[in-house]
PAPAZA-501403 format. One record per residue (C-alpha): residue number from 1; x, y, z. Coordinates in steps of 0.1 Angstrom, whole numbers, plus 2048, in hexadecimal, padded with zeros to 3 digits. Layout:
% residues N
{NUM; {X; Y; Z}}
...
This chain:
% residues 446
{1; {0D3; D30; 363}}
{2; {0F8; D32; 36B}}
{3; {10C; D14; 363}}
{4; {126; D0C; 37D}}
{5; {144; CF6; 377}}
{6; {153; CEA; 398}}
{7; {178; CE2; 39A}}
{8; {183; CDA; 3BD}}
{9; {1A3; CC9; 3CA}}
{10; {19A; CA9; 3DC}}
{11; {1A6; CA7; 401}}
{12; {1AF; C87; 412}}
{13; {1C2; C91; 431}}
{14; {1D0; C74; 444}}
{15; {1DA; C8C; 45E}}
{16; {1BD; C9E; 46F}}
{17; {1BE; C92; 492}}
{18; {19B; C86; 49D}}
{19; {18D; C9B; 481}}
{20; {192; CBA; 497}}
{21; {186; CD0; 47C}}
{22; {18A; CF4; 484}}
{23; {17E; D04; 464}}
{24; {18A; D27; 45D}}
{25; {17F; D36; 43C}}
{26; {17A; D2A; 419}}
{27; {17E; D40; 3FB}}
{28; {15E; D38; 3EA}}
{29; {141; D3C; 400}}
{30; {12A; D52; 413}}
{31; {107; D5A; 41B}}
{32; {0F5; D4F; 43A}}
{33; {0CF; D4B; 439}}
{34; {0C3; D61; 456}}
{35; {09F; D5F; 463}}
{36; {08A; D7E; 468}}
{37; {089; D8E; 48B}}
{38; {069; D89; 49F}}
{39; {059; DA9; 4AA}}
{40; {054; DA7; 4D0}}
{41; {04B; DCB; 4D5}}
{42; {068; DD2; 4ED}}
{43; {06A; DF6; 4F6}}
{44; {085; E0B; 4E4}}
{45; {09C; E1F; 4FA}}
{46; {0BF; E2D; 4F9}}
{47; {0DA; E36; 511}}
{48; {0EE; E53; 502}}
{49; {101; E5A; 522}}
{50; {10C; E37; 527}}
{51; {126; E20; 516}}
{52; {10A; E0F; 503}}
{53; {0F4; E24; 4EB}}
{54; {0D8; E0C; 4E2}}
{55; {0D4; E08; 4BD}}
{56; {0B2; DF6; 4C1}}
{57; {09E; DE5; 4DB}}
{58; {0A6; DC3; 4E9}}
{59; {093; DAB; 4D3}}
{60; {08D; D87; 4CC}}
{61; {0A3; D7D; 4AF}}
{62; {0B0; D5F; 49B}}
{63; {0D2; D50; 4A2}}
{64; {0E5; D6B; 48F}}
{65; {0F9; D81; 4A6}}
{66; {111; D9B; 498}}
{67; {12B; D95; 47E}}
{68; {14B; D8E; 491}}
{69; {157; D74; 4A9}}
{70; {149; D6F; 4CC}}
{71; {15C; D85; 4E4}}
{72; {151; D6F; 501}}
{73; {16A; D52; 502}}
{74; {14F; D39; 50E}}
{75; {12C; D48; 508}}
{76; {11E; D25; 508}}
{77; {12D; D1B; 52A}}
{78; {13D; CFC; 51C}}
{79; {15D; CFE; 531}}
{80; {15D; CF9; 557}}
{81; {174; CEC; 572}}
{82; {170; CD9; 593}}
{83; {14A; CD4; 591}}
{84; {139; CB5; 59C}}
{85; {117; CAC; 58D}}
{86; {107; C9D; 5AC}}
{87; {0E3; CA7; 5A5}}
{88; {0CB; CA6; 588}}
{89; {0AE; CBB; 57A}}
{90; {096; CA7; 564}}
{91; {0AF; C8B; 562}}
{92; {0CB; CA2; 556}}
{93; {0EA; CA5; 56B}}
{94; {0F0; CC6; 57C}}
{95; {10C; CD4; 592}}
{96; {107; CEF; 5AC}}
{97; {11C; D0F; 5AA}}
{98; {11D; D25; 5C9}}
{99; {11C; D4B; 5C8}}
{100; {13D; D5D; 5BF}}
{101; {14D; D3D; 5B2}}
{102; {167; D4A; 599}}
{103; {176; D32; 580}}
{104; {15C; D16; 582}}
{105; {14D; D21; 560}}
{106; {166; D31; 549}}
{107; {162; D57; 547}}
{108; {143; D59; 55D}}
{109; {13B; D5B; 582}}
{110; {119; D5A; 595}}
{111; {10E; D71; 5B1}}
{112; {0EF; D62; 5C1}}
{113; {0D4; D67; 5DA}}
{114; {0CE; D41; 5DA}}
{115; {0E8; D29; 5E8}}
{116; {0F3; D1F; 5C5}}
{117; {0EA; D1E; 5A0}}
{118; {0EA; D00; 58A}}
{119; {103; CF7; 56E}}
{120; {0F2; CDF; 556}}
{121; {104; CC3; 543}}
{122; {0EE; CB8; 526}}
{123; {107; CA2; 515}}
{124; {0EC; C88; 511}}
{125; {0D6; CA1; 4FD}}
{126; {0B8; C9E; 513}}
{127; {0B2; CC3; 513}}
{128; {0AE; CDA; 4F5}}
{129; {0C7; CF4; 4FF}}
{130; {0D2; D09; 4E0}}
{131; {0F8; D05; 4E2}}
{132; {10F; CEA; 4EC}}
{133; {10B; CD3; 50A}}
{134; {10B; CEB; 527}}
{135; {0F5; D07; 534}}
{136; {0ED; D18; 555}}
{137; {0CE; D1B; 56A}}
{138; {0C8; D38; 582}}
{139; {0AC; D2B; 599}}
{140; {0A2; D49; 5AD}}
{141; {098; D6D; 5A9}}
{142; {0B7; D83; 5AF}}
{143; {0D0; D69; 5A3}}
{144; {0EB; D7A; 58D}}
{145; {103; D6C; 573}}
{146; {120; D83; 56B}}
{147; {13B; D85; 550}}
{148; {15E; D85; 55E}}
{149; {16E; D96; 541}}
{150; {16A; DBC; 53F}}
{151; {15E; DCD; 51F}}
{152; {17B; DE6; 51E}}
{153; {195; DCD; 52A}}
{154; {193; DA8; 522}}
{155; {179; DAC; 507}}
{156; {188; DCC; 4F8}}
{157; {16A; DDC; 4EA}}
{158; {172; DF8; 4D1}}
{159; {166; E1C; 4D8}}
{160; {14A; E25; 4C0}}
{161; {146; E02; 4B2}}
{162; {124; DF1; 4B0}}
{163; {11E; DD0; 4C2}}
{164; {103; DB5; 4C6}}
{165; {0FD; DA4; 4E7}}
{166; {0E9; D83; 4E2}}
{167; {0DF; D69; 4FB}}
{168; {0C6; D4C; 4FD}}
{169; {0AF; D49; 51C}}
{170; {093; D32; 528}}
{171; {07C; D33; 546}}
{172; {07A; D16; 55E}}
{173; {06C; D10; 581}}
{174; {07D; CF4; 593}}
{175; {070; CE4; 5B3}}
{176; {08D; CE8; 5CD}}
{177; {090; CDD; 5F1}}
{178; {09B; CF3; 60F}}
{179; {0BF; CF0; 603}}
{180; {0B6; CFB; 5E0}}
{181; {0BC; CD9; 5D2}}
{182; {0A5; CC9; 5B8}}
{183; {08C; CAF; 5C6}}
{184; {07D; CA3; 5A5}}
{185; {059; CAC; 5AB}}
{186; {046; CC1; 591}}
{187; {043; CE6; 595}}
{188; {02A; CFF; 585}}
{189; {03B; D11; 568}}
{190; {03A; D37; 566}}
{191; {04A; D52; 551}}
{192; {06D; D5E; 55B}}
{193; {07C; D81; 559}}
{194; {0A1; D87; 553}}
{195; {0B2; DA9; 557}}
{196; {0CF; DB2; 540}}
{197; {0E5; DC9; 554}}
{198; {107; DDB; 54F}}
{199; {11F; DE4; 56B}}
{200; {135; E03; 56C}}
{201; {15A; DFF; 575}}
{202; {168; E0D; 595}}
{203; {146; E15; 5A5}}
{204; {135; DF5; 59A}}
{205; {114; E05; 594}}
{206; {0FB; DF0; 582}}
{207; {0E3; DFC; 567}}
{208; {0C6; DE6; 55A}}
{209; {0C8; DE8; 534}}
{210; {0AA; DD1; 52E}}
{211; {091; DBD; 541}}
{212; {082; DA0; 52D}}
{213; {065; D89; 534}}
{214; {06C; D65; 528}}
{215; {04E; D4E; 521}}
{216; {049; D2F; 536}}
{217; {056; D0D; 52C}}
{218; {041; CEE; 528}}
{219; {05C; CD6; 534}}
{220; {080; CD4; 53E}}
{221; {089; CBF; 520}}
{222; {078; CD8; 509}}
{223; {080; CFA; 517}}
{224; {071; D18; 506}}
{225; {092; D28; 4FB}}
{226; {092; D4B; 4EC}}
{227; {0B0; D5E; 4DF}}
{228; {0B3; D83; 4E5}}
{229; {0C9; D9D; 4D4}}
{230; {0D3; DC0; 4E1}}
{231; {0E6; DD7; 4CA}}
{232; {0FB; DF4; 4D8}}
{233; {118; E0B; 4D1}}
{234; {135; E0A; 4EA}}
{235; {142; E2B; 4F7}}
{236; {164; E2C; 509}}
{237; {15C; E4E; 517}}
{238; {140; E3F; 52D}}
{239; {14C; E1B; 531}}
{240; {139; DFE; 540}}
{241; {14C; DE1; 54D}}
{242; {139; DC0; 54E}}
{243; {118; DB0; 544}}
{244; {101; DA0; 55E}}
{245; {0E3; D8A; 559}}
{246; {0CB; D8A; 577}}
{247; {0AC; D75; 57C}}
{248; {08E; D8A; 586}}
{249; {074; D6F; 58D}}
{250; {05C; D5F; 590}}
{251; {06C; D41; 57E}}
{252; {091; D3A; 57C}}
{253; {0A5; D41; 55D}}
{254; {0BA; D2A; 547}}
{255; {0D5; D3B; 533}}
{256; {0EA; D2F; 515}}
{257; {0FB; D3B; 4F6}}
{258; {107; D5E; 500}}
{259; {119; D70; 4E4}}
{260; {128; D93; 4E2}}
{261; {135; D9E; 4BF}}
{262; {137; DBB; 4A8}}
{263; {117; DC2; 497}}
{264; {125; DD9; 47C}}
{265; {145; DCC; 46C}}
{266; {143; DE0; 44B}}
{267; {162; DD5; 436}}
{268; {173; DC4; 453}}
{269; {180; DA3; 446}}
{270; {174; D91; 466}}
{271; {151; D94; 456}}
{272; {145; D7B; 43C}}
{273; {14A; D8B; 41A}}
{274; {142; D8A; 3F5}}
{275; {15A; D99; 3DB}}
{276; {14F; D9F; 3B7}}
{277; {168; DA4; 39A}}
{278; {161; DC9; 39A}}
{279; {16B; DCE; 3BF}}
{280; {190; DCB; 3B9}}
{281; {197; DB6; 3D8}}
{282; {1A2; D93; 3E1}}
{283; {1A7; D7F; 401}}
{284; {1C6; D68; 403}}
{285; {1CC; D4E; 41D}}
{286; {1EF; D47; 42D}}
{287; {1F5; D2D; 448}}
{288; {210; D21; 460}}
{289; {212; D04; 478}}
{290; {218; D0E; 49C}}
{291; {21C; CED; 4B0}}
{292; {23C; CF1; 4C4}}
{293; {245; D0E; 4AC}}
{294; {23E; D2D; 4C1}}
{295; {249; D49; 4BE}}
{296; {241; D49; 499}}
{297; {23D; D63; 47D}}
{298; {228; D5F; 45E}}
{299; {234; D75; 442}}
{300; {21A; D83; 42A}}
{301; {228; D86; 406}}
{302; {223; DA4; 3F1}}
{303; {216; DBA; 40D}}
{304; {213; DDA; 3F8}}
{305; {1EE; DD5; 3F0}}
{306; {1E4; DC5; 411}}
{307; {1C7; DD9; 421}}
{308; {1BF; DC2; 440}}
{309; {1C6; DA1; 450}}
{310; {1B2; D89; 465}}
{311; {1CA; D74; 47A}}
{312; {1BE; D54; 489}}
{313; {1CF; D3C; 4A2}}
{314; {1C2; D1A; 4AC}}
{315; {1C9; D06; 4CC}}
{316; {1BF; CE2; 4D5}}
{317; {1BF; CD5; 4F9}}
{318; {1CF; CF1; 50D}}
{319; {1D0; D16; 505}}
{320; {1E2; D35; 512}}
{321; {1C3; D47; 520}}
{322; {1A5; D5C; 518}}
{323; {1B8; D72; 4FF}}
{324; {1D9; D74; 4ED}}
{325; {1ED; D8F; 4DB}}
{326; {1F6; D8D; 4B6}}
{327; {20F; DA6; 4A8}}
{328; {213; DB7; 486}}
{329; {233; DBF; 474}}
{330; {237; DDF; 488}}
{331; {235; DCD; 4A9}}
{332; {212; DDA; 4B1}}
{333; {1FD; DC1; 4C5}}
{334; {1D9; DB8; 4BE}}
{335; {1C3; DA6; 4D7}}
{336; {1B4; D85; 4CC}}
{337; {198; D78; 4E3}}
{338; {193; D53; 4E9}}
{339; {175; D43; 4D9}}
{340; {168; D1F; 4DD}}
{341; {15E; D12; 4BB}}
{342; {13D; CFE; 4BA}}
{343; {13F; CDA; 4AF}}
{344; {148; CB7; 4BB}}
{345; {16D; CBA; 4C3}}
{346; {174; CC4; 4E7}}
{347; {18E; CDC; 4F3}}
{348; {193; CEF; 4D3}}
{349; {19B; D15; 4D7}}
{350; {19B; D30; 4BC}}
{351; {1AA; D53; 4BE}}
{352; {1A4; D6C; 4A3}}
{353; {1B0; D91; 49F}}
{354; {1AB; DAC; 485}}
{355; {1CB; DBE; 479}}
{356; {1D1; DDB; 460}}
{357; {1E8; DD7; 443}}
{358; {208; DC5; 44D}}
{359; {224; DB0; 43D}}
{360; {226; D96; 459}}
{361; {215; D88; 478}}
{362; {228; D7D; 497}}
{363; {21B; D68; 4B4}}
{364; {233; D63; 4D2}}
{365; {21F; D54; 4F0}}
{366; {231; D32; 4F4}}
{367; {220; D28; 515}}
{368; {20B; D0D; 504}}
{369; {21E; D09; 4E4}}
{370; {21B; CE3; 4E4}}
{371; {1F5; CE8; 4DF}}
{372; {1F7; D05; 4C7}}
{373; {1EC; CF8; 4A5}}
{374; {1EB; D12; 48A}}
{375; {1EE; D36; 480}}
{376; {1D9; D42; 462}}
{377; {1D7; D64; 451}}
{378; {1BA; D6E; 43B}}
{379; {1C8; D8B; 427}}
{380; {1B3; DA4; 414}}
{381; {1C4; DB5; 3F7}}
{382; {1B9; DD2; 3E1}}
{383; {1C1; DDC; 3BD}}
{384; {1BA; DB8; 3B1}}
{385; {1A8; DB1; 390}}
{386; {191; D95; 384}}
{387; {18A; D84; 3A6}}
{388; {169; D79; 3B4}}
{389; {168; D6A; 3D7}}
{390; {151; D63; 3F4}}
{391; {15E; D5B; 417}}
{392; {14F; D4E; 438}}
{393; {161; D4F; 459}}
{394; {156; D31; 46E}}
{395; {15B; D23; 491}}
{396; {158; CFD; 48E}}
{397; {169; CDF; 49C}}
{398; {162; CBB; 493}}
{399; {167; C97; 49E}}
{400; {155; C7A; 48B}}
{401; {13D; C95; 47F}}
{402; {130; CA7; 460}}
{403; {12D; CCD; 45B}}
{404; {11B; CDE; 43E}}
{405; {120; D02; 432}}
{406; {109; D13; 419}}
{407; {11D; D29; 402}}
{408; {110; D42; 3E8}}
{409; {126; D49; 3C9}}
{410; {12A; D6C; 3B9}}
{411; {114; D6D; 39A}}
{412; {122; D65; 377}}
{413; {112; D60; 355}}
{414; {12E; D48; 349}}
{415; {13B; D26; 354}}
{416; {158; D27; 36C}}
{417; {16E; D12; 382}}
{418; {16B; D16; 3A8}}
{419; {186; D11; 3C2}}
{420; {17D; D09; 3E6}}
{421; {198; D10; 400}}
{422; {191; D05; 424}}
{423; {1AE; D05; 43C}}
{424; {1AF; CEA; 456}}
{425; {1C0; CEB; 478}}
{426; {1D0; CD1; 48F}}
{427; {1DE; CBA; 474}}
{428; {1F0; C9B; 482}}
{429; {1FC; C7A; 473}}
{430; {1E4; C60; 482}}
{431; {1D3; C52; 463}}
{432; {1B0; C62; 467}}
{433; {19F; C71; 448}}
{434; {18E; C92; 441}}
{435; {176; C93; 423}}
{436; {16B; CB4; 412}}
{437; {14F; CB4; 3FA}}
{438; {143; CD3; 3E6}}
{439; {123; CD5; 3D2}}
{440; {118; CF1; 3BA}}
{441; {0F8; CEA; 3A8}}
{442; {0F9; CC6; 39C}}
{443; {11F; CC4; 39D}}
{444; {131; CB5; 3BB}}
{445; {156; CAE; 3C2}}
{446; {169; C9E; 3DF}}
């Protein structure tokens, strides 16, 4: 048995506004416990002449999806504008969204054969949707839900890189009147079919990549959600443009928790990592406050042995858009897509980009500098001796809440001290307290 001595600096921050905890990384952790995939006997096929070369069939999976950040800014549909929740399904408020309404749901637009789709607000937690408080419901066969960001433009997929597309879906048949509004009476439940489609640029041709049968649900409050994963390799030589989810009957389709991320990160520091003493590497953390301090440059000391950098910027309340550009010391820009962290603090925005070796990071978009909170750099170095680390990149916000991370330490046959580093963002002087507690074996420190 390995004896572990835990030595952790206590944190009492009288400054974390509303406990808006946007956790970045800590240098002592790693290891997620992933479930085994379920074999649903989906047919294998590939598309060697398209932008997506299938790595394996679409399959029912656990909640793991790739190893990088979600390239869709709002894959959980948590952000919307100018919607009125005038109706309800099963006692849950819903808003109607007409076909081709752009901007109502951040990053997504419906194209419908029915008069409207439904945007569901489950703030009261009456429905078991897998992510956040919001999800969408396509009531009719032929209803489509499209991403507004293109793969080659706003999402900036890399030529030859492997990606995972994941989404959660459930079948539901709602009893609707002649105006396609819910009338509250029960309706027989059936399976639903959803088509995963990709659209070409310029010609806007659509290819059905997969057609999936979704099992029927027993009740609106206990929808039969399943999560599906499609792995592919992106090819810039034969590019696709956008993803489309299309209901294909007989029941309607509820959608939530859409994620697109790299599925093979290799040594990319954006992936969770474990470093043993023999690896000769180390990850250092450098931070800078940004509130009313943009443009800003974060210098990286001793850059000679820097191999790569993960740059992360956090906004609270307002943000500058679906992506920003972060520059290295040579003035080369790197796209950082906007991600909405999960958690209980609203209107938190996270941008993260991967840079090669550099001696500084510069950010210059001052349009919302009053709401810019922090710039952090997670710097991987080589030619380092005697260091063992584990790291986990997270996407979490908090308000009057508790989050737990399970971390696995590199093995050792001797007692040792452990240091936990966990950067926090949006620090203000309003008297609220953040408590960190770490436990290793029978030892705990606060």
